[in-house]
C-alpha positions in Angstrom: 0.0 0.0 0.1 1.3 3.5 -0.9 1.9 6.0 1.9 -0.6 8.6 2.0 1.2 11.1 4.4 2.1 14.4 2.6 5.8 15.3 2.2 7.3 18.6 2.8 8.7 20.6 -0.1 7.7 18.6 -3.1 9.3 19.4 -6.4 7.1 20.3 -9.2 7.5 18.2 -12.5 7.2 19.4 -16.1 4.0 19.5 -17.9 3.5 19.8 -21.7 1.2 21.4 -24.2 -0.8 18.7 -25.7 -0.4 15.4 -23.7 -3.8 14.2 -22.7 -3.0 13.8 -19.0 -0.5 16.7 -18.4 -1.0 19.1 -21.3 -2.0 22.4 -20.3 -3.2 23.6 -23.6 -5.1 20.2 -24.4 -8.8 21.5 -24.2 -10.1 17.8 -23.6 -7.1 17.1 -21.3 -6.8 16.6 -17.6 -4.3 19.3 -16.8 -2.8 17.2 -14.2 0.1 18.6 -12.1 2.8 16.3 -10.8 5.1 16.7 -7.8 8.1 14.6 -6.8 8.1 14.1 -3.0 11.2 12.0 -2.8 13.3 10.1 -5.3 10.8 7.6 -7.0 7.8 8.9 -5.3 5.2 11.2 -7.2 2.1 12.8 -5.9 -0.9 14.3 -7.6 -3.7 16.2 -5.9 -6.7 16.3 -8.4 -10.4 16.6 -8.5 -12.2 14.8 -11.2 -14.8 17.2 -13.2 -18.0 15.7 -14.4 -17.0 15.7 -18.2 -14.7 12.7 -17.2 -17.6 10.5 -15.7 -18.6 7.1 -16.8 -21.6 6.2 -14.7 -23.3 9.3 -13.3 -21.2 10.8 -10.5 -18.3 8.5 -10.9 -14.8 8.7 -12.9 -14.8 6.6 -16.0 -12.3 3.7 -15.5 -10.4 4.5 -18.7 -9.5 7.8 -17.0 -8.5 6.4 -14.0 -6.2 4.1 -15.9 -4.7 7.0 -17.7 -3.9 8.8 -14.5 -2.4 5.7 -12.9 -0.3 5.1 -16.2 1.1 8.8 -16.2 1.8 8.8 -12.5 3.6 5.4 -12.6 5.9 6.6 -15.5 6.8 9.8 -13.9 8.3 8.0 -10.7 11.1 7.4 -12.8 11.6 11.2 -13.6 12.6 12.1 -10.2 14.6 9.1 -9.2 17.5 9.2 -11.7 18.8 11.2 -14.6 16.2 12.4 -17.0 14.6 9.8 -19.2 11.3 9.3 -21.1 9.4 5.9 -20.4 6.6 4.2 -22.0 4.2 1.6 -20.6 4.9 -2.0 -21.3 2.4 -3.7 -19.2 -0.3 -2.4 -16.7 -2.3 -4.3 -14.3 -5.3 -2.5 -12.7 -7.3 -3.3 -9.6 -10.5 -1.4 -9.4 -11.6 -1.6 -5.7 -14.1 1.3 -5.3 -15.8 3.7 -7.5 -14.1 7.0 -7.9 -16.4 9.8 -7.1 -16.5 13.1 -9.3 -15.9 16.3 -7.7 -14.1 15.2 -4.4 -10.4 15.7 -3.7 -8.3 12.7 -4.7 -4.6 11.9 -4.1 -2.7 9.7 -6.7 0.4 8.3 -5.7 3.1 6.7 -7.5 6.1 4.7 -6.4 9.1 3.2 -8.1 9.6 -0.2 -6.9 12.8 -1.2 -9.0 14.8 0.4 -11.6 16.6 -2.1 -13.7 17.9 0.4 -16.3 15.8 0.3 -19.5 13.0 -1.2 -17.7 11.5 -0.3 -14.3 8.8 -1.7 -12.0 6.3 1.0 -10.6 3.1 1.2 -8.8 0.5 3.8 -8.6 -2.8 4.2 -6.7 -5.9 6.6 -6.5 -6.9 7.4 -2.9 -10.3 8.6 -1.8 -10.5 11.6 0.8 -10.8 9.0 3.7 -7.3 7.7 2.5 -8.7 4.3 1.1 -7.5 3.2 -2.2 -10.0 3.1 -5.0 -7.8 2.0 -8.0 -4.4 0.5 -7.9 -1.8 -0.6 -10.6 1.4 -2.3 -11.1 3.1 -1.0 -14.1 6.2 -2.1 -15.9 7.8 0.7 -18.0 10.6 0.8 -20.6 12.9 3.5 -21.7 11.4 5.2 -24.6 12.5 4.0 -28.1 15.4 6.2 -29.5 13.1 7.9 -32.2 10.6 9.0 -29.6 13.0 10.2 -26.8 15.8 11.7 -29.0 13.4 13.0 -31.6 11.4 15.1 -29.3 12.1 18.8 -29.0 11.2 19.7 -25.5 10.8 23.3 -26.2 8.4 22.6 -29.2 6.1 20.3 -26.9 6.2 22.7 -24.0 8.0 20.3 -21.8 8.9 22.6 -18.6 7.9 23.4 -15.3 4.9 26.0 -15.4 4.0 28.2 -12.3 0.8 27.3 -10.3 
């Protein structure tokens, strides 16, 4: 189970322009902001708006999966030298419905960094601290043509002020 205790002085991670999860200029996106609390530990504070619901009043499971996918991959950003990762495998456990309109804490943690591949886990916590959705995620260093061909300035990859 992931630690639910807030950390002091978290470091804000970069966002981009058009990523569905972190893109600040993507009108359909989630506009999520990520914070590194410690090496290999990432936190997101987010409230799901109603446009991302599945069943009335509850977050769509695919949106929950997208959040966990991104949080899990970002655990590697704060753990070692900068690298882009892509998801190889993600196993999800939906334990409770995720309500719309309430503050959520989404946490990710690096379990094991094996170089080009890393094992991570992530969870969506409800206001009472219980886990609604959790994931075990295997990520791999992004292929050369993705990572090396990406112009960070062009995609807006930088830390934006709150």
